[in-house]
N, CA, C and O atoms as a Tripos MOL2 file, in Angstrom:
@<TRIPOS>MOLECULE
protein
  264   263    66     0     0
PROTEIN
NO_CHARGES

@<TRIPOS>ATOM
      1 N          -2.7390   -6.8030    3.2290 N.3       1 MET1
      2 CA         -2.3950   -5.1100    2.8900 C.3       1 MET1
      3 C          -3.9200   -3.8610    4.2630 C.2       1 MET1
      4 O          -3.7640   -3.0210    5.1500 O.2       1 MET1
      5 N          -5.1730   -4.5400    3.5810 N.am      2 GLY2
      6 CA         -5.9730   -3.6010    5.0520 C.3       2 GLY2
      7 C          -7.3010   -4.8510    5.3050 C.2       2 GLY2
      8 O          -7.2540   -6.0810    5.3120 O.2       2 GLY2
      9 N          -8.2470   -4.0420    5.4640 N.am      3 TYR3
     10 CA         -9.3650   -3.9620    6.3250 C.3       3 TYR3
     11 C         -10.8620   -3.9460    5.9270 C.2       3 TYR3
     12 O         -11.2610   -2.8120    5.6620 O.2       3 TYR3
     13 N         -11.8430   -4.9900    5.8140 N.am      4 THR4
     14 CA        -13.1530   -4.3660    5.9710 C.3       4 THR4
     15 C         -14.0040   -4.0690    6.5140 C.2       4 THR4
     16 O         -14.8070   -4.8650    7.0020 O.2       4 THR4
     17 N         -14.0850   -2.7340    6.5960 N.am      5 THR5
     18 CA        -14.7790   -1.9320    7.9590 C.3       5 THR5
     19 C         -16.2670   -2.8330    8.3090 C.2       5 THR5
     20 O         -16.6790   -3.6850    9.0970 O.2       5 THR5
     21 N         -16.7260   -2.0280    7.1760 N.am      6 SER6
     22 CA        -18.7990   -2.2430    6.1200 C.3       6 SER6
     23 C         -18.5580   -2.7890    5.2740 C.2       6 SER6
     24 O         -17.4670   -3.1040    4.7980 O.2       6 SER6
     25 N         -19.4520   -2.9550    5.0040 N.am      7 GLY7
     26 CA        -20.3850   -3.5890    4.4140 C.3       7 GLY7
     27 C         -22.1090   -3.2190    3.7910 C.2       7 GLY7
     28 O         -23.0490   -3.4370    4.5560 O.2       7 GLY7
     29 N         -22.1880   -3.0540    3.3720 N.am      8 SER8
     30 CA        -23.7450   -2.9470    1.9250 C.3       8 SER8
     31 C         -24.1890   -3.6030    0.3660 C.2       8 SER8
     32 O         -23.3710   -4.2180   -0.3180 O.2       8 SER8
     33 N         -25.5750   -3.3700   -0.0540 N.am      9 TYR9
     34 CA        -25.6730   -3.4420   -1.1930 C.3       9 TYR9
     35 C         -26.6220   -1.5640   -1.2070 C.2       9 TYR9
     36 O         -27.5910   -0.9490   -0.7610 O.2       9 TYR9
     37 N         -25.2660   -1.4340   -2.1790 N.am     10 GLY10
     38 CA        -25.5730    0.4010   -2.2570 C.3      10 GLY10
     39 C         -27.0800   -0.8250   -4.2310 C.2      10 GLY10
     40 O         -27.0850   -1.8690   -4.8830 O.2      10 GLY10
     41 N         -27.9730    0.6180   -4.0550 N.am     11 HIS11
     42 CA        -29.4760    0.3610   -4.6570 C.3      11 HIS11
     43 C         -28.7050    1.0140   -5.9500 C.2      11 HIS11
     44 O         -28.6870    0.4700   -7.0540 O.2      11 HIS11
     45 N         -28.1290    2.1490   -5.6720 N.am     12 THR12
     46 CA        -27.9980    3.2670   -7.2110 C.3      12 THR12
     47 C         -27.0560    2.7190   -7.6750 C.2      12 THR12
     48 O         -27.0420    1.9880   -8.6650 O.2      12 THR12
     49 N         -25.9990    3.0910   -6.8550 N.am     13 VAL13
     50 CA        -24.7940    1.7400   -7.9950 C.3      13 VAL13
     51 C         -24.5970    0.4330   -8.7670 C.2      13 VAL13
     52 O         -23.8750    0.0190   -9.6740 O.2      13 VAL13
     53 N         -25.7280   -0.0880   -7.8600 N.am     14 GLY14
     54 CA        -25.7430   -1.5320   -8.8390 C.3      14 GLY14
     55 C         -25.1830   -3.0540   -8.1620 C.2      14 GLY14
     56 O         -25.2180   -4.2120   -8.5800 O.2      14 GLY14
     57 N         -24.6510   -2.4040   -6.8860 N.am     15 GLY15
     58 CA        -23.9670   -3.4160   -6.5830 C.3      15 GLY15
     59 C         -23.4720   -3.7300   -5.2770 C.2      15 GLY15
     60 O         -23.5930   -2.5880   -4.8350 O.2      15 GLY15
     61 N         -22.7890   -4.6890   -3.8490 N.am     16 ALA16
     62 CA        -22.8300   -4.2060   -3.1950 C.3      16 ALA16
     63 C         -21.2720   -4.0270   -2.9870 C.2      16 ALA16
     64 O         -20.4070   -4.6100   -3.6410 O.2      16 ALA16
     65 N         -21.0220   -2.9480   -1.7670 N.am     17 ILE17
     66 CA        -20.0680   -1.8190   -1.2580 C.3      17 ILE17
     67 C         -19.8830   -2.0940    0.5260 C.2      17 ILE17
     68 O         -20.4380   -2.1950    1.6200 O.2      17 ILE17
     69 N         -18.2550   -2.1160   -0.4750 N.am     18 GLY18
     70 CA        -17.5750   -2.5300    0.9060 C.3      18 GLY18
     71 C         -16.0750   -0.9790    1.5340 C.2      18 GLY18
     72 O         -15.1820   -0.4400    0.8800 O.2      18 GLY18
     73 N         -16.4420   -0.8330    2.7870 N.am     19 MET19
     74 CA        -16.1200    0.4280    2.7220 C.3      19 MET19
     75 C         -14.5820    0.2040    3.5750 C.2      19 MET19
     76 O         -15.0580   -0.5870    4.3890 O.2      19 MET19
     77 N         -12.9900    0.3130    4.0310 N.am     20 GLY20
     78 CA        -11.7680   -0.2930    4.4980 C.3      20 GLY20
     79 C         -11.1550    0.7010    4.4670 C.2      20 GLY20
     80 O         -11.4940    1.7470    3.9140 O.2      20 GLY20
     81 N          -9.9380    0.4320    5.2070 N.am     21 TYR21
     82 CA         -8.5490    0.5670    4.8610 C.3      21 TYR21
     83 C          -7.5160   -0.1490    4.3360 C.2      21 TYR21
     84 O          -7.4380   -1.3690    4.4790 O.2      21 TYR21
     85 N          -6.9530    0.3090    3.9160 N.am     22 VAL22
     86 CA         -5.7060   -0.1200    2.7320 C.3      22 VAL22
     87 C          -4.1630    0.6690    3.6390 C.2      22 VAL22
     88 O          -3.9600    1.8840    3.6470 O.2      22 VAL22
     89 N          -3.1860   -0.4410    4.3740 N.am     23 HIS23
     90 CA         -2.6430   -0.3420    5.3480 C.3      23 HIS23
     91 C          -1.2350   -0.2900    4.0070 C.2      23 HIS23
     92 O          -1.4100   -0.7070    2.8620 O.2      23 HIS23
     93 N           0.3920    0.4500    4.6320 N.am     24 HIS24
     94 CA          1.4440   -0.7440    3.8190 C.3      24 HIS24
     95 C           2.3780    0.2350    4.7530 C.2      24 HIS24
     96 O           1.9000    0.3320    5.8830 O.2      24 HIS24
     97 N           3.3660    0.8460    4.6010 N.am     25 ALA25
     98 CA          4.1600    0.6890    6.1070 C.3      25 ALA25
     99 C           4.9970    2.1100    5.5920 C.2      25 ALA25
    100 O           5.4440    3.0770    6.2110 O.2      25 ALA25
    101 N           4.9630    1.5260    3.3710 N.am     26 GLY26
    102 CA          5.8510    2.8730    2.5850 C.3      26 GLY26
    103 C           4.6630    4.3180    2.2240 C.2      26 GLY26
    104 O           4.7890    5.0670    1.2560 O.2      26 GLY26
    105 N           3.6300    4.4080    3.2120 N.am     27 GLY27
    106 CA          2.8880    5.4360    2.9660 C.3      27 GLY27
    107 C           1.5140    4.7490    2.1120 C.2      27 GLY27
    108 O           1.8580    3.6370    1.7110 O.2      27 GLY27
    109 N           0.5010    4.9670    1.8290 N.am     28 VAL28
    110 CA         -0.2980    5.6770    0.7250 C.3      28 VAL28
    111 C          -1.1350    6.5670    0.5370 C.2      28 VAL28
    112 O          -1.7150    7.2520    1.3790 O.2      28 VAL28
    113 N          -1.2630    6.5860   -1.1360 N.am     29 ASP29
    114 CA         -1.4980    8.3510   -1.4790 C.3      29 ASP29
    115 C          -2.5060    7.1600   -2.3060 C.2      29 ASP29
    116 O          -2.5730    5.9570   -2.0530 O.2      29 ASP29
    117 N          -3.5250    8.2270   -3.7650 N.am     30 ALA30
    118 CA         -4.2990    8.7350   -4.4340 C.3      30 ALA30
    119 C          -3.1000    7.2320   -5.8900 C.2      30 ALA30
    120 O          -3.7170    6.4400   -6.6030 O.2      30 ALA30
    121 N          -1.4700    7.3170   -5.8800 N.am     31 GLY31
    122 CA         -1.4770    6.3690   -7.2630 C.3      31 GLY31
    123 C          -0.7740    5.6110   -6.4920 C.2      31 GLY31
    124 O           0.3750    5.3990   -6.8800 O.2      31 GLY31
    125 N          -1.2760    4.8760   -4.9910 N.am     32 PHE32
    126 CA         -0.7890    4.0220   -4.8410 C.3      32 PHE32
    127 C          -2.1050    2.4180   -4.8170 C.2      32 PHE32
    128 O          -2.1340    1.1970   -4.9680 O.2      32 PHE32
    129 N          -2.8740    3.4570   -4.5520 N.am     33 ILE33
    130 CA         -4.6770    2.7790   -4.2770 C.3      33 ILE33
    131 C          -4.5460    2.6580   -5.9040 C.2      33 ILE33
    132 O          -4.0860    1.6090   -6.3570 O.2      33 ILE33
    133 N          -4.8820    3.5510   -6.6590 N.am     34 GLN34
    134 CA         -4.6800    3.1410   -7.9560 C.3      34 GLN34
    135 C          -4.4190    2.1010   -8.9610 C.2      34 GLN34
    136 O          -5.1410    1.6210   -9.8340 O.2      34 GLN34
    137 N          -2.9800    1.8350   -8.5530 N.am     35 SER35
    138 CA         -2.5140    0.3590   -9.2540 C.3      35 SER35
    139 C          -2.2870   -0.2210   -8.4410 C.2      35 SER35
    140 O          -1.0990   -0.2650   -8.1210 O.2      35 SER35
    141 N          -3.0710   -0.8320   -7.8080 N.am     36 GLY36
    142 CA         -3.1290   -1.3960   -6.7910 C.3      36 GLY36
    143 C          -4.3450   -2.7610   -8.0310 C.2      36 GLY36
    144 O          -4.9350   -2.5670   -9.0940 O.2      36 GLY36
    145 N          -4.2400   -3.6930   -7.3630 N.am     37 ARG37
    146 CA         -5.2620   -5.3840   -7.9680 C.3      37 ARG37
    147 C          -5.5060   -5.7470   -6.2270 C.2      37 ARG37
    148 O          -4.7660   -5.9800   -5.2710 O.2      37 ARG37
    149 N          -7.5860   -5.5970   -6.5590 N.am     38 TYR38
    150 CA         -7.4790   -5.8550   -5.3130 C.3      38 TYR38
    151 C          -8.2210   -6.8330   -5.5040 C.2      38 TYR38
    152 O          -8.2150   -7.4540   -6.5670 O.2      38 TYR38
    153 N          -9.1870   -7.2040   -4.2250 N.am     39 GLU39
    154 CA         -9.6250   -9.0610   -3.4910 C.3      39 GLU39
    155 C         -10.4850   -8.5400   -2.2900 C.2      39 GLU39
    156 O          -9.9320   -7.6270   -1.6760 O.2      39 GLU39
    157 N         -11.9070   -8.9720   -1.7450 N.am     40 ILE40
    158 CA        -12.3240   -8.6990   -0.9780 C.3      40 ILE40
    159 C         -12.0260  -10.0230   -0.6820 C.2      40 ILE40
    160 O         -11.9670  -10.6100   -1.7630 O.2      40 ILE40
    161 N         -11.7350  -11.0560    0.5460 N.am     41 ASN41
    162 CA        -11.7600  -12.9280    1.1690 C.3      41 ASN41
    163 C         -12.9680  -12.7560    1.9940 C.2      41 ASN41
    164 O         -13.3200  -11.7820    2.6600 O.2      41 ASN41
    165 N         -13.5240  -13.8860    1.8180 N.am     42 ILE42
    166 CA        -15.8450  -14.4960    1.7810 C.3      42 ILE42
    167 C         -14.6440  -15.1350    2.2810 C.2      42 ILE42
    168 O         -13.5700  -15.3100    1.7050 O.2      42 ILE42
    169 N         -15.1960  -15.6180    4.0560 N.am     43 ASN43
    170 CA        -15.3130  -16.7430    4.5170 C.3      43 ASN43
    171 C         -14.0490  -17.8570    3.1770 C.2      43 ASN43
    172 O         -14.7210  -18.6600    2.5300 O.2      43 ASN43
    173 N         -12.6410  -17.8910    2.8620 N.am     44 GLY44
    174 CA        -11.6870  -18.1360    2.1640 C.3      44 GLY44
    175 C         -11.9950  -17.9790    1.1860 C.2      44 GLY44
    176 O         -11.0130  -18.2700    0.5030 O.2      44 GLY44
    177 N         -12.7550  -17.6920    0.5760 N.am     45 ARG45
    178 CA        -12.9540  -17.4260   -1.1620 C.3      45 ARG45
    179 C         -13.0080  -15.8960   -1.5910 C.2      45 ARG45
    180 O         -13.9860  -15.2230   -1.2650 O.2      45 ARG45
    181 N         -11.7910  -15.2530   -2.4400 N.am     46 ARG46
    182 CA        -11.6090  -14.1390   -2.2170 C.3      46 ARG46
    183 C         -12.0350  -14.1410   -4.1020 C.2      46 ARG46
    184 O         -11.7740  -14.8590   -5.0670 O.2      46 ARG46
    185 N         -13.0810  -12.4560   -3.7500 N.am     47 TYR47
    186 CA        -13.7010  -11.7610   -5.0670 C.3      47 TYR47
    187 C         -13.1070  -10.4260   -4.8430 C.2      47 TYR47
    188 O         -12.8110   -9.8000   -3.8250 O.2      47 TYR47
    189 N         -12.9760  -10.0500   -6.8240 N.am     48 PRO48
    190 CA        -12.3620   -8.7150   -7.1210 C.3      48 PRO48
    191 C         -12.8380   -7.8190   -6.3840 C.2      48 PRO48
    192 O         -13.8820   -8.0480   -5.7740 O.2      48 PRO48
    193 N         -12.3630   -6.9250   -6.2980 N.am     49 ALA49
    194 CA        -13.4400   -5.7400   -6.1010 C.3      49 ALA49
    195 C         -12.4500   -4.6540   -6.3690 C.2      49 ALA49
    196 O         -11.2360   -4.7870   -6.2170 O.2      49 ALA49
    197 N         -13.1800   -3.3390   -6.8650 N.am     50 THR50
    198 CA        -12.7150   -2.3070   -7.2500 C.3      50 THR50
    199 C         -11.9880   -0.9000   -6.2540 C.2      50 THR50
    200 O         -12.8690   -0.2650   -5.6740 O.2      50 THR50
    201 N         -11.0010   -0.5410   -6.0880 N.am     51 ALA51
    202 CA        -10.5030    0.7260   -5.3210 C.3      51 ALA51
    203 C         -10.8750    2.3820   -5.9980 C.2      51 ALA51
    204 O         -10.3240    2.9080   -6.9650 O.2      51 ALA51
    205 N         -12.3670    3.1510   -4.8320 N.am     52 HIS52
    206 CA        -12.7080    3.8610   -4.8310 C.3      52 HIS52
    207 C         -11.5640    5.3470   -4.5260 C.2      52 HIS52
    208 O         -10.9380    5.2580   -3.4700 O.2      52 HIS52
    209 N         -11.4390    5.9500   -4.9260 N.am     53 LEU53
    210 CA        -10.7680    7.2690   -4.0660 C.3      53 LEU53
    211 C         -11.8210    8.1140   -3.3410 C.2      53 LEU53
    212 O         -11.4900    8.9310   -2.4820 O.2      53 LEU53
    213 N         -13.1270    7.9000   -3.7070 N.am     54 ARG54
    214 CA        -14.4320    8.6640   -3.1860 C.3      54 ARG54
    215 C         -15.4660    6.7670   -3.8300 C.2      54 ARG54
    216 O         -15.3870    5.7960   -4.5830 O.2      54 ARG54
    217 N         -16.4120    7.5370   -2.6200 N.am     55 ALA55
    218 CA        -17.8680    6.8760   -2.5060 C.3      55 ALA55
    219 C         -17.9260    7.1920   -3.6930 C.2      55 ALA55
    220 O         -17.7970    8.3510   -4.0870 O.2      55 ALA55
    221 N         -18.1790    5.9590   -4.6010 N.am     56 PRO56
    222 CA        -19.2180    5.6050   -5.4740 C.3      56 PRO56
    223 C         -20.9380    6.0900   -6.4580 C.2      56 PRO56
    224 O         -21.6640    5.3750   -7.1480 O.2      56 PRO56
    225 N         -21.0450    7.5100   -6.1060 N.am     57 TYR57
    226 CA        -21.8940    8.0500   -6.6970 C.3      57 TYR57
    227 C         -23.1590    7.8300   -8.4190 C.2      57 TYR57
    228 O         -22.9840    8.0440   -9.6180 O.2      57 TYR57
    229 N         -24.1500    7.3980   -7.7150 N.am     58 ASP58
    230 CA        -25.8470    8.0250   -9.3230 C.3      58 ASP58
    231 C         -25.8460    8.9500   -8.6970 C.2      58 ASP58
    232 O         -25.8890    8.7220   -7.4880 O.2      58 ASP58
    233 N         -25.7980   10.5010   -9.1350 N.am     59 PRO59
    234 CA        -26.3620   11.6340   -8.5510 C.3      59 PRO59
    235 C         -27.4620   11.4660   -9.1670 C.2      59 PRO59
    236 O         -28.5940   11.3680   -8.6920 O.2      59 PRO59
    237 N         -26.9910   11.4190  -10.6520 N.am     60 GLN60
    238 CA        -29.2130   11.0640  -11.7690 C.3      60 GLN60
    239 C         -29.3330    9.7380  -12.2490 C.2      60 GLN60
    240 O         -29.5040    9.2610  -13.3710 O.2      60 GLN60
    241 N         -29.1230    8.9970  -10.4750 N.am     61 ARG61
    242 CA        -30.3640    7.8700  -10.1830 C.3      61 ARG61
    243 C         -29.8060    7.2390  -12.0730 C.2      61 ARG61
    244 O         -30.7380    6.5050  -12.4000 O.2      61 ARG61
    245 N         -29.3210    7.2500  -12.6260 N.am     62 LYS62
    246 CA        -29.3730    6.1840  -14.4520 C.3      62 LYS62
    247 C         -29.0390    4.5440  -13.7670 C.2      62 LYS62
    248 O         -29.3730    3.7210  -14.6180 O.2      62 LYS62
    249 N         -28.9170    4.3910  -13.4870 N.am     63 ARG63
    250 CA        -28.6890    2.9490  -13.1740 C.3      63 ARG63
    251 C         -30.1890    2.7200  -12.1550 C.2      63 ARG63
    252 O         -29.9470    3.7570  -11.5380 O.2      63 ARG63
    253 N         -30.9290    2.4400  -11.7810 N.am     64 ILE64
    254 CA        -31.8300    2.5970  -11.0520 C.3      64 ILE64
    255 C         -32.9140    2.9170  -11.6510 C.2      64 ILE64
    256 O         -33.9850    2.4510  -11.2630 O.2      64 ILE64
    257 N         -32.8020    4.1550  -13.1850 N.am     65 LEU65
    258 CA        -34.2080    4.6120  -13.7340 C.3      65 LEU65
    259 C         -34.0470    3.5380  -14.9970 C.2      65 LEU65
    260 O         -35.1280    3.2310  -15.5010 O.2      65 LEU65
    261 N         -32.4450    2.6920  -15.8030 N.am     66 ASP66
    262 CA        -32.6850    2.3650  -16.5860 C.3      66 ASP66
    263 C         -33.3840    0.9960  -16.3590 C.2      66 ASP66
    264 O         -33.8050    0.3520  -17.3190 O.2      66 ASP66
@<TRIPOS>BOND
     1     1     2 1
     2     2     3 1
     3     3     4 2
     4     3     5 am
     5     5     6 1
     6     6     7 1
     7     7     8 2
     8     7     9 am
     9     9    10 1
    10    10    11 1
    11    11    12 2
    12    11    13 am
    13    13    14 1
    14    14    15 1
    15    15    16 2
    16    15    17 am
    17    17    18 1
    18    18    19 1
    19    19    20 2
    20    19    21 am
    21    21    22 1
    22    22    23 1
    23    23    24 2
    24    23    25 am
    25    25    26 1
    26    26    27 1
    27    27    28 2
    28    27    29 am
    29    29    30 1
    30    30    31 1
    31    31    32 2
    32    31    33 am
    33    33    34 1
    34    34    35 1
    35    35    36 2
    36    35    37 am
    37    37    38 1
    38    38    39 1
    39    39    40 2
    40    39    41 am
    41    41    42 1
    42    42    43 1
    43    43    44 2
    44    43    45 am
    45    45    46 1
    46    46    47 1
    47    47    48 2
    48    47    49 am
    49    49    50 1
    50    50    51 1
    51    51    52 2
    52    51    53 am
    53    53    54 1
    54    54    55 1
    55    55    56 2
    56    55    57 am
    57    57    58 1
    58    58    59 1
    59    59    60 2
    60    59    61 am
    61    61    62 1
    62    62    63 1
    63    63    64 2
    64    63    65 am
    65    65    66 1
    66    66    67 1
    67    67    68 2
    68    67    69 am
    69    69    70 1
    70    70    71 1
    71    71    72 2
    72    71    73 am
    73    73    74 1
    74    74    75 1
    75    75    76 2
    76    75    77 am
    77    77    78 1
    78    78    79 1
    79    79    80 2
    80    79    81 am
    81    81    82 1
    82    82    83 1
    83    83    84 2
    84    83    85 am
    85    85    86 1
    86    86    87 1
    87    87    88 2
    88    87    89 am
    89    89    90 1
    90    90    91 1
    91    91    92 2
    92    91    93 am
    93    93    94 1
    94    94    95 1
    95    95    96 2
    96    95    97 am
    97    97    98 1
    98    98    99 1
    99    99   100 2
   100    99   101 am
   101   101   102 1
   102   102   103 1
   103   103   104 2
   104   103   105 am
   105   105   106 1
   106   106   107 1
   107   107   108 2
   108   107   109 am
   109   109   110 1
   110   110   111 1
   111   111   112 2
   112   111   113 am
   113   113   114 1
   114   114   115 1
   115   115   116 2
   116   115   117 am
   117   117   118 1
   118   118   119 1
   119   119   120 2
   120   119   121 am
   121   121   122 1
   122   122   123 1
   123   123   124 2
   124   123   125 am
   125   125   126 1
   126   126   127 1
   127   127   128 2
   128   127   129 am
   129   129   130 1
   130   130   131 1
   131   131   132 2
   132   131   133 am
   133   133   134 1
   134   134   135 1
   135   135   136 2
   136   135   137 am
   137   137   138 1
   138   138   139 1
   139   139   140 2
   140   139   141 am
   141   141   142 1
   142   142   143 1
   143   143   144 2
   144   143   145 am
   145   145   146 1
   146   146   147 1
   147   147   148 2
   148   147   149 am
   149   149   150 1
   150   150   151 1
   151   151   152 2
   152   151   153 am
   153   153   154 1
   154   154   155 1
   155   155   156 2
   156   155   157 am
   157   157   158 1
   158   158   159 1
   159   159   160 2
   160   159   161 am
   161   161   162 1
   162   162   163 1
   163   163   164 2
   164   163   165 am
   165   165   166 1
   166   166   167 1
   167   167   168 2
   168   167   169 am
   169   169   170 1
   170   170   171 1
   171   171   172 2
   172   171   173 am
   173   173   174 1
   174   174   175 1
   175   175   176 2
   176   175   177 am
   177   177   178 1
   178   178   179 1
   179   179   180 2
   180   179   181 am
   181   181   182 1
   182   182   183 1
   183   183   184 2
   184   183   185 am
   185   185   186 1
   186   186   187 1
   187   187   188 2
   188   187   189 am
   189   189   190 1
   190   190   191 1
   191   191   192 2
   192   191   193 am
   193   193   194 1
   194   194   195 1
   195   195   196 2
   196   195   197 am
   197   197   198 1
   198   198   199 1
   199   199   200 2
   200   199   201 am
   201   201   202 1
   202   202   203 1
   203   203   204 2
   204   203   205 am
   205   205   206 1
   206   206   207 1
   207   207   208 2
   208   207   209 am
   209   209   210 1
   210   210   211 1
   211   211   212 2
   212   211   213 am
   213   213   214 1
   214   214   215 1
   215   215   216 2
   216   215   217 am
   217   217   218 1
   218   218   219 1
   219   219   220 2
   220   219   221 am
   221   221   222 1
   222   222   223 1
   223   223   224 2
   224   223   225 am
   225   225   226 1
   226   226   227 1
   227   227   228 2
   228   227   229 am
   229   229   230 1
   230   230   231 1
   231   231   232 2
   232   231   233 am
   233   233   234 1
   234   234   235 1
   235   235   236 2
   236   235   237 am
   237   237   238 1
   238   238   239 1
   239   239   240 2
   240   239   241 am
   241   241   242 1
   242   242   243 1
   243   243   244 2
   244   243   245 am
   245   245   246 1
   246   246   247 1
   247   247   248 2
   248   247   249 am
   249   249   250 1
   250   250   251 1
   251   251   252 2
   252   251   253 am
   253   253   254 1
   254   254   255 1
   255   255   256 2
   256   255   257 am
   257   257   258 1
   258   258   259 1
   259   259   260 2
   260   259   261 am
   261   261   262 1
   262   262   263 1
   263   263   264 2
@<TRIPOS>SUBSTRUCTURE
     1 MET1         2 RESIDUE 1 A MET
     2 GLY2         6 RESIDUE 1 A GLY
     3 TYR3        10 RESIDUE 1 A TYR
     4 THR4        14 RESIDUE 1 A THR
     5 THR5        18 RESIDUE 1 A THR
     6 SER6        22 RESIDUE 1 A SER
     7 GLY7        26 RESIDUE 1 A GLY
     8 SER8        30 RESIDUE 1 A SER
     9 TYR9        34 RESIDUE 1 A TYR
    10 GLY10       38 RESIDUE 1 A GLY
    11 HIS11       42 RESIDUE 1 A HIS
    12 THR12       46 RESIDUE 1 A THR
    13 VAL13       50 RESIDUE 1 A VAL
    14 GLY14       54 RESIDUE 1 A GLY
    15 GLY15       58 RESIDUE 1 A GLY
    16 ALA16       62 RESIDUE 1 A ALA
    17 ILE17       66 RESIDUE 1 A ILE
    18 GLY18       70 RESIDUE 1 A GLY
    19 MET19       74 RESIDUE 1 A MET
    20 GLY20       78 RESIDUE 1 A GLY
    21 TYR21       82 RESIDUE 1 A TYR
    22 VAL22       86 RESIDUE 1 A VAL
    23 HIS23       90 RESIDUE 1 A HIS
    24 HIS24       94 RESIDUE 1 A HIS
    25 ALA25       98 RESIDUE 1 A ALA
    26 GLY26      102 RESIDUE 1 A GLY
    27 GLY27      106 RESIDUE 1 A GLY
    28 VAL28      110 RESIDUE 1 A VAL
    29 ASP29      114 RESIDUE 1 A ASP
    30 ALA30      118 RESIDUE 1 A ALA
    31 GLY31      122 RESIDUE 1 A GLY
    32 PHE32      126 RESIDUE 1 A PHE
    33 ILE33      130 RESIDUE 1 A ILE
    34 GLN34      134 RESIDUE 1 A GLN
    35 SER35      138 RESIDUE 1 A SER
    36 GLY36      142 RESIDUE 1 A GLY
    37 ARG37      146 RESIDUE 1 A ARG
    38 TYR38      150 RESIDUE 1 A TYR
    39 GLU39      154 RESIDUE 1 A GLU
    40 ILE40      158 RESIDUE 1 A ILE
    41 ASN41      162 RESIDUE 1 A ASN
    42 ILE42      166 RESIDUE 1 A ILE
    43 ASN43      170 RESIDUE 1 A ASN
    44 GLY44      174 RESIDUE 1 A GLY
    45 ARG45      178 RESIDUE 1 A ARG
    46 ARG46      182 RESIDUE 1 A ARG
    47 TYR47      186 RESIDUE 1 A TYR
    48 PRO48      190 RESIDUE 1 A PRO
    49 ALA49      194 RESIDUE 1 A ALA
    50 THR50      198 RESIDUE 1 A THR
    51 ALA51      202 RESIDUE 1 A ALA
    52 HIS52      206 RESIDUE 1 A HIS
    53 LEU53      210 RESIDUE 1 A LEU
    54 ARG54      214 RESIDUE 1 A ARG
    55 ALA55      218 RESIDUE 1 A ALA
    56 PRO56      222 RESIDUE 1 A PRO
    57 TYR57      226 RESIDUE 1 A TYR
    58 ASP58      230 RESIDUE 1 A ASP
    59 PRO59      234 RESIDUE 1 A PRO
    60 GLN60      238 RESIDUE 1 A GLN
    61 ARG61      242 RESIDUE 1 A ARG
    62 LYS62      246 RESIDUE 1 A LYS
    63 ARG63      250 RESIDUE 1 A ARG
    64 ILE64      254 RESIDUE 1 A ILE
    65 LEU65      258 RESIDUE 1 A LEU
    66 ASP66      262 RESIDUE 1 A ASP
């Protein structure tokens, strides 16, 4: 359905972050993204993933200060 273009560990959000693209012949909009179920395939093993329409961000730094 798509490709991961980059990944890293997000210290302020407390987890791995992958960025990429979702492709669909009928088009992609916010409703399409939000209604989907996503997984990341790493060396043949699938891991659950959560799609975000905006970059996850912790502006008050609550995760790293707790």
